[in-house]
C-alpha positions as CSV (number, residue, x, y, z in Angstrom):
1,X,46.0,-10.2,3.0
2,X,45.3,-12.3,-0.1
3,X,42.4,-11.5,-2.3
4,X,41.0,-14.4,-4.4
5,X,38.7,-13.9,-7.4
6,X,36.1,-16.4,-8.4
7,X,38.4,-18.0,-10.9
8,X,41.2,-18.3,-8.3
9,X,38.9,-19.8,-5.7
10,X,37.6,-22.3,-8.3
11,X,41.2,-23.3,-9.3
12,X,42.4,-23.7,-5.7
13,X,39.7,-26.2,-4.6
14,X,39.8,-29.9,-5.4
15,X,36.3,-31.6,-5.1
16,X,37.4,-34.8,-3.3
17,X,39.8,-33.0,-1.0
18,X,37.1,-30.5,-0.1
19,X,34.6,-33.3,0.6
20,X,37.2,-34.8,3.0
21,X,37.7,-31.5,4.8
22,X,34.0,-30.9,5.1
23,X,33.6,-34.4,6.6
24,X,36.3,-33.7,9.2
25,X,34.8,-30.3,10.1
26,X,31.2,-31.6,10.4
27,X,32.6,-34.2,12.8
28,X,34.7,-31.8,14.8
29,X,32.0,-29.1,14.9
30,X,32.4,-25.3,15.0
31,X,30.8,-22.3,16.5
32,X,28.1,-20.9,14.2
33,X,25.8,-18.2,15.5
34,X,22.5,-17.6,13.8
35,X,22.6,-15.7,10.6
36,X,22.3,-11.9,11.0
37,X,19.6,-10.5,8.7
38,X,19.4,-6.7,8.2
39,X,17.0,-4.7,6.0
40,X,18.3,-1.7,4.2
41,X,15.3,0.4,3.5
42,X,15.0,2.1,0.1
43,X,18.7,2.2,-0.6
44,X,18.5,4.4,-3.7
45,X,15.7,6.6,-2.5
46,X,11.9,6.7,-2.0
47,X,10.1,3.9,-3.9
48,X,13.2,1.7,-4.4
49,X,13.0,-1.9,-3.3
50,X,14.4,-2.7,0.2
51,X,17.8,-4.4,0.1
52,X,19.1,-7.0,2.5
53,X,22.4,-7.5,4.3
54,X,23.3,-11.0,5.5
55,X,26.1,-11.7,7.9
56,X,27.1,-15.4,8.5
57,X,30.0,-15.8,11.0
58,X,31.6,-19.1,12.2
59,X,34.8,-20.2,13.8
60,X,36.7,-23.3,14.6
61,X,37.1,-24.6,18.2
62,X,38.5,-27.4,20.2
63,X,41.5,-29.3,18.9
64,X,42.0,-26.9,16.0
65,X,42.3,-23.9,18.5
66,X,44.6,-25.9,20.7
67,X,47.0,-26.6,17.8
68,X,47.0,-22.9,16.9
69,X,45.2,-23.6,13.6
70,X,41.9,-21.9,14.4
71,X,40.1,-19.6,12.0
72,X,37.2,-17.2,12.0
73,X,35.2,-16.5,8.9
74,X,32.4,-14.2,8.0
75,X,30.3,-14.6,4.8
76,X,28.8,-11.3,3.8
77,X,25.9,-11.3,1.3
78,X,24.0,-8.4,-0.1
79,X,20.6,-8.7,-1.9
80,X,19.6,-5.6,-4.0
81,X,16.5,-6.5,-6.0
82,X,16.7,-3.3,-8.1
83,X,20.1,-4.2,-9.5
84,X,18.5,-5.9,-12.4
85,X,17.4,-2.5,-13.7
86,X,21.1,-1.5,-13.9
87,X,22.2,-4.8,-15.5
88,X,23.9,-5.9,-12.3
89,X,23.5,-9.1,-10.3
90,X,21.0,-8.8,-7.5
91,X,23.2,-10.8,-5.1
92,X,26.8,-10.3,-4.2
93,X,28.8,-12.3,-1.7
94,X,32.3,-12.2,-0.2
95,X,34.0,-14.3,2.5
96,X,36.5,-12.8,4.9
97,X,38.9,-15.2,6.6
98,X,40.6,-14.2,9.8
99,X,43.2,-15.8,12.1
100,X,41.3,-17.4,15.0
101,X,44.1,-16.6,17.5
102,X,44.8,-12.9,16.6
103,X,41.8,-11.8,14.5
104,X,44.2,-10.7,11.8
105,X,42.8,-10.6,8.2
106,X,44.1,-13.5,6.1
107,X,42.1,-13.5,2.9
108,X,39.1,-12.1,1.1
109,X,37.5,-14.7,-1.2
110,X,34.7,-14.5,-3.8
111,X,31.7,-15.8,-1.8
112,X,29.6,-16.8,-4.8
113,X,32.1,-19.4,-6.1
114,X,33.0,-20.5,-2.6
115,X,29.3,-21.2,-1.9
116,X,28.9,-23.1,-5.1
117,X,31.8,-25.4,-4.5
118,X,31.0,-25.9,-0.8
119,X,27.3,-26.6,-1.5
120,X,28.1,-29.1,-4.2
121,X,30.7,-30.9,-2.2
122,X,28.4,-31.1,0.9
123,X,25.9,-32.8,-1.4
124,X,28.7,-35.1,-2.6
125,X,29.6,-35.9,1.0
126,X,25.9,-36.8,1.8
127,X,26.0,-39.1,-1.3
128,X,29.0,-40.9,0.1
129,X,26.9,-41.9,3.1
130,X,23.4,-42.2,1.7
131,X,23.5,-43.3,-2.0
132,X,24.3,-46.9,-3.2
133,X,28.0,-47.3,-4.0
134,X,27.0,-48.7,-7.4
135,X,24.7,-45.8,-8.3
136,X,25.0,-45.0,-12.1
137,X,22.1,-42.7,-12.8
138,X,21.6,-39.1,-11.5
139,X,18.5,-36.9,-11.9
140,X,19.3,-33.2,-11.8
141,X,16.2,-31.2,-11.1
142,X,16.9,-27.6,-12.1
143,X,19.4,-25.9,-14.4
144,X,20.6,-23.1,-12.2
145,X,24.1,-22.1,-11.3
146,X,24.6,-25.1,-9.0
147,X,23.5,-27.8,-11.5
148,X,26.7,-28.3,-13.3
149,X,28.7,-28.2,-10.0
150,X,26.4,-30.9,-8.5
151,X,26.6,-33.1,-11.5
152,X,30.4,-32.9,-11.6
153,X,30.8,-33.7,-7.9
154,X,28.4,-36.6,-7.8
155,X,30.1,-38.1,-10.9
156,X,33.3,-38.2,-8.9
157,X,31.7,-39.8,-5.8
158,X,29.7,-42.4,-7.7
159,X,30.3,-44.2,-11.1
160,X,27.6,-42.0,-12.8
161,X,27.0,-43.0,-16.4
162,X,23.7,-41.3,-17.1
163,X,22.4,-37.9,-16.1
164,X,18.8,-36.8,-16.6
165,X,18.2,-33.0,-16.5
166,X,14.8,-31.5,-15.7
167,X,14.4,-27.8,-15.9
168,X,12.7,-24.9,-17.5
169,X,13.7,-21.3,-18.4
170,X,12.2,-18.3,-16.7
171,X,9.5,-18.1,-19.4
172,X,8.7,-21.8,-19.1
173,X,10.5,-22.8,-22.3
174,X,12.6,-25.9,-22.3
175,X,16.3,-25.3,-21.8
176,X,18.4,-27.2,-24.4
177,X,20.5,-29.9,-22.8
178,X,23.2,-29.1,-25.2
179,X,23.3,-25.5,-24.2
180,X,23.2,-26.4,-20.5
181,X,26.0,-28.8,-20.9
182,X,28.4,-26.2,-22.2
183,X,28.4,-24.8,-18.6
184,X,29.8,-28.1,-17.2
185,X,33.6,-28.1,-16.9
186,X,35.6,-30.2,-19.3
187,X,35.8,-33.1,-20.0
188,X,32.1,-33.7,-19.7
189,X,31.3,-32.9,-23.3
190,X,33.6,-35.8,-24.3
191,X,32.3,-38.3,-21.8
192,X,28.5,-37.8,-22.2
193,X,26.0,-37.5,-25.1
194,X,22.4,-36.6,-25.3
195,X,19.9,-39.5,-25.3
196,X,16.0,-39.3,-25.3
197,X,14.5,-39.7,-21.9
198,X,12.5,-42.9,-21.5
199,X,9.8,-40.8,-19.8
200,X,9.5,-38.3,-22.6
201,X,6.6,-40.1,-24.3
202,X,4.8,-40.9,-21.1
203,X,2.3,-38.7,-19.2
204,X,4.4,-36.4,-17.0
205,X,3.7,-36.4,-13.2
206,X,5.3,-32.9,-13.1
207,X,3.6,-29.6,-13.7
208,X,2.8,-29.0,-17.4
209,X,5.0,-25.9,-17.3
210,X,8.1,-28.1,-16.9
211,X,9.6,-29.9,-20.0
212,X,10.2,-33.6,-20.0
213,X,13.7,-34.6,-18.7
214,X,16.6,-35.1,-21.0
215,X,19.6,-37.1,-20.2
216,X,23.3,-37.6,-21.1
217,X,25.0,-40.9,-21.0
218,X,28.6,-42.0,-21.4
219,X,29.2,-43.6,-24.8
């Protein structure tokens, strides 16, 4: 059985190829039971916060199974709110891939990176069908872990020239676009530069706790 780290999962996936595969799978369909949700009461003793175990199974069917290319996968996610007190992430995720014909284990993948890449590419797939082909501007609301992934994918699907970023830190302070952009994979630092947002000097329709958007544009 192969074990793939976050870096290995990231390196193995191509955005446009993943979008094509998602498109084909969404058309073909798969079996996807409801997500299993289990509460783990006080995992570290009385008074500790309840943890959560999430199980998300799915498997291919139809033509794939007939060709002997069927697979079964289970995404396992744990949420332990008290992990922050230990300097650990509160959420961990892994994905177990099984042979759909025999049930044999094939691979264990880092679930967090897999989710980031899949979610961003599913958004890119939606853009293929729903956005204008000539779209050149992108508004990114939020600066979380998915933001840089979404920007990269959408810039591959459409000829994006300008990206406006709207987000605030946990304390409500503005996140520097320059600092945020360092999280975007190369070559974005070379292709974009910061420019003042045209809405920065206008009354904001957004809550006052959020900063005015900033944007980056190709030179």
